[in-house]
C-alpha positions in Angstrom: 0.0 0.0 0.0 1.2 3.5 -0.7 1.5 6.0 2.2 -1.0 8.8 2.3 1.8 11.4 1.8 2.7 9.6 -1.5 -0.9 9.7 -2.6 -1.0 13.5 -1.9 2.3 13.9 -3.8 0.9 11.9 -6.7 -2.2 14.2 -6.8 -0.1 17.3 -6.9 2.1 15.8 -9.7 -1.1 15.0 -11.6 -2.2 18.6 -11.4 1.2 19.8 -12.4 1.2 17.5 -15.4 -2.2 18.8 -16.5 -1.1 22.4 -16.4 2.3 22.0 -17.9 1.3 19.7 -20.8 -1.4 22.2 -21.7 1.4 24.5 -22.8 3.7 21.8 -24.3 5.9 21.3 -21.3 6.6 18.1 -19.4 6.4 19.6 -15.9 9.9 19.0 -14.4 10.0 22.3 -12.6 6.6 21.6 -11.1 7.7 18.1 -10.1 10.8 19.5 -8.5 8.8 22.1 -6.7 6.3 19.5 -5.4 9.0 17.1 -4.2 10.8 20.0 -2.5 7.7 21.2 -0.7 7.2 17.6 0.6 10.9 17.5 1.7 12.1 14.6 -0.5 15.9 14.1 -0.6 17.9 16.0 -3.2 19.3 12.7 -4.5 15.7 11.5 -5.2 14.4 14.6 -6.8 16.7 14.9 -9.9 16.4 11.3 -11.3 12.7 11.2 -10.4 12.0 14.5 -12.2 13.8 13.4 -15.3 12.0 10.0 -15.4 8.6 11.7 -15.1 9.7 14.2 -17.7 10.6 11.4 -20.2 7.2 9.7 -19.8 5.2 12.9 -20.1 7.1 14.6 -22.9 7.0 11.4 -25.0 3.3 11.5 -25.0 2.9 15.2 -25.2 5.2 15.6 -28.1 3.5 12.8 -30.0 0.1 14.4 -29.5 1.2 17.9 -30.5 3.1 16.5 -33.5 0.1 14.5 -34.5 -1.9 17.8 -34.6 0.8 19.5 -36.6 2.0 21.8 -33.8 5.7 21.1 -34.5 8.7 22.7 -36.2 10.9 19.7 -37.3 13.8 21.8 -38.6 14.0 24.0 -35.5 13.8 20.9 -33.2 16.7 19.2 -35.1 18.9 22.3 -35.0 18.3 22.9 -31.2 18.9 19.2 -30.5 22.3 19.2 -32.2 23.6 21.3 -29.4 21.3 20.1 -26.6 21.8 16.3 -26.7 25.5 16.1 -26.0 25.4 19.0 -23.6 22.5 17.4 -21.6 24.5 14.2 -21.4 27.5 16.0 -20.0 25.4 18.0 -17.6 23.7 14.9 -16.4 27.1 13.4 -15.5 27.8 16.3 -13.1 26.5 15.9 -9.6 26.7 19.2 -7.8 27.1 19.5 -4.1 23.8 20.2 -2.3 24.9 23.7 -1.3 25.5 24.5 -5.0 22.6 22.5 -6.5 19.9 23.8 -4.3 20.5 27.6 -5.0 20.7 26.9 -8.7 17.5 24.9 -8.9 15.8 27.4 -6.5 16.6 30.2 -8.9 15.3 28.1 -11.8 12.0 27.5 -10.0 11.6 31.2 -9.4 12.3 31.9 -13.0 9.8 29.2 -14.0 7.2 30.9 -11.8 7.9 34.3 -13.3 7.7 32.6 -16.8 4.1 31.5 -16.0 3.1 35.1 -15.3 4.7 36.0 -18.6 3.1 33.2 -20.4 -0.4 34.2 -19.2 -0.2 37.4 -21.4 2.0 36.1 -24.2 0.8 36.6 -27.7 2.1 35.4 -31.1 4.6 37.7 -32.8 5.6 38.0 -36.5 7.7 35.1 -37.5 11.4 35.6 -38.3 14.0 33.3 -39.9 15.9 31.0 -37.5 19.5 32.0 -36.8 21.1 28.5 -37.0 24.3 29.2 -35.1 22.4 31.0 -32.3 19.9 28.1 -32.2 22.6 25.5 -31.8 24.3 27.5 -29.0 21.0 28.1 -27.3 20.2 24.4 -27.4 23.7 23.6 -26.0 23.3 26.0 -23.1 19.8 24.9 -22.2 20.7 21.2 -22.6 23.7 21.6 -20.2 21.6 23.4 -17.6 18.9 20.8 -18.0 21.3 17.9 -17.4 22.7 19.4 -14.3 19.4 20.4 -12.7 17.1 17.6 -13.8 14.8 20.0 -15.7 13.8 19.6 -19.3 14.7 23.2 -20.4 11.2 24.1 -21.6 10.9 27.0 -19.2 13.7 28.7 -21.0 13.2 27.5 -24.6 9.5 28.3 -25.3 9.6 32.0 -24.3 12.9 32.4 -26.1 11.7 31.0 -29.4 8.4 32.9 -29.3 10.2 36.1 -28.3 12.7 35.6 -31.2 9.7 35.0 -33.6 10.9 31.5 -34.5 7.6 29.8 -33.6 4.0 30.8 -32.8 2.8 29.9 -29.3 0.9 26.8 -30.5 3.6 25.5 -32.8 6.2 26.0 -30.0 4.3 23.6 -27.8 5.1 20.5 -29.9 8.7 21.7 -30.7 9.4 22.3 -27.0 7.8 19.0 -25.9 10.0 17.0 -28.3 13.1 19.0 -27.2 12.3 18.3 -23.5 12.1 14.5 -24.3 15.5 14.3 -25.9 17.0 16.5 -23.2 15.6 14.4 -20.4 16.7 11.1 -21.9 20.2 12.4 -22.6 20.5 13.9 -19.1 19.4 10.7 -17.4 21.7 8.6 -19.5 24.5 10.9 -18.5 24.0 9.9 -14.9 22.3 6.6 -15.1 23.7 5.6 -11.7 21.3 8.2 -10.1 18.4 5.9 -11.0 19.4 3.8 -8.0 17.8 6.6 -5.9 14.4 6.4 -7.6 11.6 6.0 -5.0 9.5 2.9 -4.6 6.5 5.0 -5.2 7.7 5.8 -8.8 5.0 3.7 -10.5 2.3 5.7 -8.6 3.9 9.0 -9.6 4.3 7.9 -13.3 0.6 6.9 -13.4 -0.4 10.3 -12.0 1.6 12.3 -14.5 0.7 10.2 -17.5 -3.0 10.6 -16.7 -2.4 14.4 -16.2 -0.6 14.5 -19.6 -3.6 12.8 -21.3 -5.8 15.6 -20.0 -3.4 18.5 -20.3 -2.4 17.9 -24.0 -6.0 17.6 -25.0 -6.8 20.9 -23.2 -3.7 22.6 -24.8 -4.6 21.4 -28.3 -8.2 22.7 -27.8 -7.0 26.2 -27.0 -6.9 26.0 -23.2 -5.8 29.2 -21.6 -6.7 29.4 -17.9 -4.7 32.6 -17.2 -5.6 32.7 -13.5 -4.5 29.1 -13.0 -1.2 29.7 -14.7 -0.6 32.7 -12.4 -1.4 30.6 -9.4 1.0 27.9 -10.5 3.6 30.6 -11.0 3.2 31.7 -7.4 3.6 28.1 -6.2 6.8 27.7 -8.2 8.2 30.9 -6.8 7.5 29.9 -3.2 9.0 26.4 -3.7 12.1 28.0 -5.4 12.7 30.3 -2.5 12.3 27.3 -0.1 14.7 25.2 -2.1 17.3 28.0 -2.4 17.2 28.9 1.3 17.3 25.4 2.8 20.9 24.4 2.4 
């Protein structure tokens, strides 16, 4: 039997997956925030977040691609830099006093990003700058591997702001990018999988069900501005907690 606390965590992970996949993300920053708020060990958080990310992003990217919300060329260019960098980043295990402040800042940025996303609108499309896209993918991939995030919190606002994708099309592109990043990051530190919790099947079931709902809502023009702002506030609180408890 699963403990009550694990059931509550699973419910929170489910809600996080619904909200994140509605905008083409896998939810790693939400998963990290939730596990942080429930005081899970740092050694458990990173591999668990990446594992959940892989499952969710695989389904989300398939659904968005199926509905033609995907830029294949941009995805491939970004992945050229991201895959090797995420592998290298995944191989690096930072000390807790370094890892926690970095992830804390990322969670705060993710929260602020949700406030930004709530009012984001499509811009006029521009041609992709290939060298910048490769470097961008490499930087985000490395950071993703180190922290256990998928990189979507940085990628989607950047490619929309640069005019490389519209908001809808960015969803599928980012979801696929998160998938390859998460796989590469976990392969870079496969030994960390020994720290995966016994409750992982429960957590996986929760986020997959959340992804089924979230991607459908996202494809059908789900917005929920108020909910996104509320999620942003939760991420900011969790980020501050993570950064200040070391």
